[in-house]
N, C-alpha and C positions, 0 to 999 in steps of 0.2 A: 717607482711608484709602489705603493703598498698593495701586496696580493689580498683580494678580498676572498672571503670563504664562500664555498659553492653551497654547503649546507652546515648547519650546526645545532647543537641542542639549546633549546630555549625553554627550560623547565621553570616556569614562573609561576610560584605559589604551589600551593600543596594540591595532591589529587582531589577532584571533587567526586561526590557520590554519583555513581552510574545508574542507569535504568536496572541493572542486574548486579549481583554479586560477583565476585572475581571467579569463584567456582563455576558459574554459568558461562562465563567467556571462556575458561579453560576447557570446559567441556566441549564448547563449539569449535575452539581451536584444535582440541584432540580429534575431533570429528573431520576436520579439514585436512589435519596431517595423515589421517588414515586415507583419505582420498588421494593424497600427494604419493604415499607410500605405494598404494596399489596401482597407480599410473606410472611408477618409476621416475617420480618428479622430484627434484631437490627444493625447489621453492615455488610459491604462488606470488604473483604480483596482481593483487586485485585493485581496481580502479573505479568500480562502481559506487554509488552511495549506499546501496542496500547491503552489499557485502562488506564494505569497509565498516558500516554501523553494526551489521550483524556479529561479525567476529571482533570488533573493538570496542564498540560503543560510540564511536565518534561520528556523528553525522555532518559531513563537511557541507561547506557553501562555496561552490566552484568559483562563479562568477568569472568563467573564462581560463581559470587555473586547473592545471591536473592535481589531483590528490590520490593517495593511495594507501594500501596495506601492503607490506611485504611479509609473507609468513614462511619460515624455514622450520626445519625439525628442532631447533634450538630456540627461536626468538620470533616475537611479532613486533612490527615496528609501523607505526602510521607515519605518513610522509606529508607533510602540510607546508603552505605558503606561509612566508614572514608576515603577511597582512594580518594573519590572524593572531599573532603575538603568541602567548602562552596557553590559549584556550585549548588547543588540539591536545597539549600535553595533559592539562587538567581532566579532559574529557574523554581520554581512551583509557582502555586496558592495555597494559604493556608499555613499550618505549616509543618515543617520538623524535623525528628528526625535522627540523624546519629547513627548507630550501630557501635560497636567496634569489633575488631578482637581478644580481650583477651580471648574470649571463644567461642567455637562453638555455632551456634544456636543462637547468639544474635539478629540476625533479628527477629526471633519469639518471644523474649522476648519484643522486642520493639512493635511488633504486638500486642502482649497481653495487654501491657500497654495502647494502645489506644482503643483496641476492647474490653477488659474485658475478664474474663472466665465465661463458662456457659452459654453463650448467643446463639442466633439463628445467624448464619453467613452465608453470601453468599460469594462463591468463583468461580473460574473459572475453570470448569472441563477440558475444552479443553487445558488449559495451565498448570495447577498445575501437576507435576509429582507424581507418587506414593509415592516417598520417601519424598517430601516436603508436601504432603497432610496428612501423617502420623505425621509429626511434627506439621502441623496445629493442628491436634487432640490432640496430646500430650501436647502441651503448652497452647492451647485456651479452650480445653475440652468443645467444643460447644454442647449445648444441641440438637442442630439441624444444619444440614449442607446442603445448598442447592446451586445449580448451578445459578449463575445469568450472564454468559457469553452470553448465547442466548438473553435474553431481553436487555443486553447492547448493543450487536451488532445490533438489531433492532433499538435502538435509534440512534446509530452512522449512520445507513443507510440513515437518512433523515439529509440532511446538512442544517446548518444555513445560512443565507445572509453572515456572515463573512467568513464561511467556502469556499462557493463558490467563494468569492471573491480571497481567496488565492488559490484555485485550478485554477482559471481563470489565475492567474499570473504563475503558474505551467505549464499550457498548452502553454502560451505564450513563455516560456523559453524553453520548450521542442522543439517547433518549431525552436528557435534560434539554438539549438543544432544540430537540423537536417540540417539547412542551412550550418552550420559550417562543418559537415560531408560530405554534397554533395560537397563542394568546395575541401575537402581533398582527394575524390576518384580519383584515378589515377592508370594506369597500373603501377604494381611494387611496389605500396605502401603496407605497412603491415596492417592487420586488426588492430593492436594494436595502430598503429600510426594514423589511421583514427579514432579510438575510443576516443583517447586521445584529438583530436582536437575538438570533440563534447563536451567532458566532460569539458574541460577547458573553453570552451565558455559558458556553462551553470553555471559553479561555479562562473565565473566573474559576470554574469548577475544576479544571486542570490544575491551576495554580494553588487550589485548596487542597487536592487530592495529592499533588506531587510538588511540595513547596521547596524541594532542593533541585528541581528541574531547570531547564531552560525550555523557553516556549517560542514555538515557531509553526507556521504552515495550517493552523486549524482554519477551516473555511466551511462556507455553506453556498450551496446551490439551490435557489428558490426560484422556481419557474411557473409562469402562468400562461394560460391561452396557448397560442400557437408555439410559445417558448417551451412549452412541455415535450414536444416531439423528440428531442434528443436527451439522453441521459446526462451528457456532459455539457449542455448549454450554458454559457455565461449567464449571470443575473443582469438583469436591465433596470431601467427606470421606470417601466411601464407601471401605471396604476391599476390596481385589482378593481374587477367589475363583478357584479352579481351574476352568476350563471357560470364563471370561470372554472375550468379544470386546472388544478394546482398540483406542482410537485415539489415535496419537501425533501431536501436531501443535506444531511448534517455529516460533517467529517471531522471529528477531533484527532488531532495528531499528537501523540505523545512519544517523544523520543524516537521519531521516525515510524512508529506503529501506527497504523491506519485502522479506524473502524468507521462504520457507517450505518445510518438509518435513512431509509428512503420509502416515503409514502405518497400515495395519491390522495387528494383532498378534492373538495368543491367549495365554492363560495356560494352559498345557497343551494337549494335543492337541484340535484342533477336531473336532466330529462331523461326519459325511458331508455334511450339509445346509449347514452352515457353510462347510465346505471347497469345496463346489461352487459356492456365491454368491461366494465370496473369489476363486475361480480365474476365474470368469466376468468378474468386475470387473476382475482383473489382465490378462486377454485384451483388454478394452475398453481398458484403460490402454495397452497395447502397441500395439494398432491405432492409438490417437489419436497416440501419439508417432511412428508412421510417417508421419502425415499432415501434421505440422508442416513446412512448407517455404516458401519464397518463391513467391508466386503463388497459393497455397491460400487459400480464402475461408473466414472463420468460420462461416458458416451451412452451407456444404457439408461442412466437417469434421463439424460438429454432426449433420447428416444421416446421414453414415456411421456414427457411433457409434450414434445412434438407430437405425438398421437393425439393427445387430449386436446391441443388446440386445433389438429386437422379435423377432428370429428365435429368440430363447432365452426369450421370455415374461417378460422382465424389465424391459422399458422403462418399465412403471407404477411401478417402485420407484426410478427415477432422481430424485435430489433437486434438483439445480439444473444451471446450464450446466457445461461440460466444462473450463473453464479462463478465464484473464484476464490482462492485462498486468500488468507489474512496474514499479517506480519509485517516486516518492514516493506512498505510499498507506499506509493503515492501517485497523485496524478502527473508528476514529473520525474518520477525515478522508480525503479523496481515494478517487477511483475512476477509472480510465480506461474508462469505459464503452463508448467506441467500440471497444475491442479486447478482446471477450468471445466465448468459443465458445458461441454462442447461436443459436437459429433466426433472431432478428431482428437479427443483426449481420452486415452484409455486406462488411466490412472485408477488404481483401486484405492477407495477410502479406507483409512486406518485410524485407529485411536490416536488422538493427539492432533490430527489435522482439523483446521479450522476453516471453515467455508460459508459462503452466503448462499441464499436462495433469493433470486431477484428476477422473476419473469417480467418482461416489458412487452407491452403491445402499442404500436404507434399507428392510429388510424389518420390518414391524409386530410389536410384541410378540405372542406366542402363536402364531407361525408358525414352522415350522422355518427355522433360520438367522438367527432375529430379531437385528436391529441393524443398525448402519451400517458400510459397507465404503467406504474411500477411500484412493487412492493419488495423489501429487501429486510431480511433478517439474517443474523449471523448464528451459526451452529457450531458447537464443539463436538467433534466425533468421539464418542466413548466407546468402553469395552463391549456394550451390547446395544447402541444406538445413538442418540444424539441429543445434545442439551441445546434448546434455543435461548441464547442470553440477550436477546432484543426483547424489550418490554412495552414499547409503544405500540397502541392498537391499531389494527388496519382494517380496511373495508368501509362501505358506505354507512354502516351502522355507527360507527365512531367518527368519522372524518367528513361529515358534511357539516360546514361551518355556516351556522344560522346567522 
């Protein structure tokens, strides 16, 4: 019987334009190689969508299969499944190996081919499952295994000028989605119909701005009434009613890069309780915006906004932290947890970081002003302050829909 290959090269077609130039990826890889050298590691076997995309430009679609990027001092190689054909080769910086389905665990055989056996290996503790970690040990037999997820995250937290330019485009397109949603809001409209208007507007804008890209994952959460109580509540077919509290959330995805616009609105004039809570959250938002600057510490910013809410007897209604980093992340992969505005994060802001300010209050059903209130802007930390790159207006003076 003919022996079938465990992995092969399938470099079908020419390389496609990536989100960034080769020099950007080489700079990122140089940073990772410094991390490896400082830790005494010979290779990194990265398996998360965010790190594979960050260091190679290839954003994989797992669908139950493992994918990865192996980086050594000499090379970087994406490892992809045969089901993807030549797309991973075309859409990655560096080399690519395709593993076959002819035998189980051919992914790890391909990884071993690049990383070698018996070497000191870096991996991602926050992504690799127990089962896959055991396979890494079985196939690569590393003499040492250490986590590189945290230092890689720290590298990703400071954006390059090229990344910031892409994030600016994402913020602009999020605003366009917001305006499309605002136009679609009407009594009797369904949440899903309003959401689709915003999503379609953003996808068209992304295709116009990035004609050589590949398009996936852009979405909208548009919530009304009780459904506003959670930031990530799915869209429903509920029809809008006059008096509803509304939550507009647009998320254009550009080559794995997430941006967002989030705004509170009402359909018709809000009652007094609703307006008071909304205005308090807007005031907290503006306080938070004023605190974003180089040298500020995440937990100290959090404490200032907590104190503001506590003085108004609203702190118990706070829903989550006050902001987070931007870059390669999504609702189903990636998160730069080291740069969140929370009590337990002591990271100091520095130029090149990109963070949101997004306070949210949730008032339980049955109480005056019930519902969820959230504003969200994106800020680029500069040498002497921060630049707000979100343009859509906020507050009751702008977002009461007649």
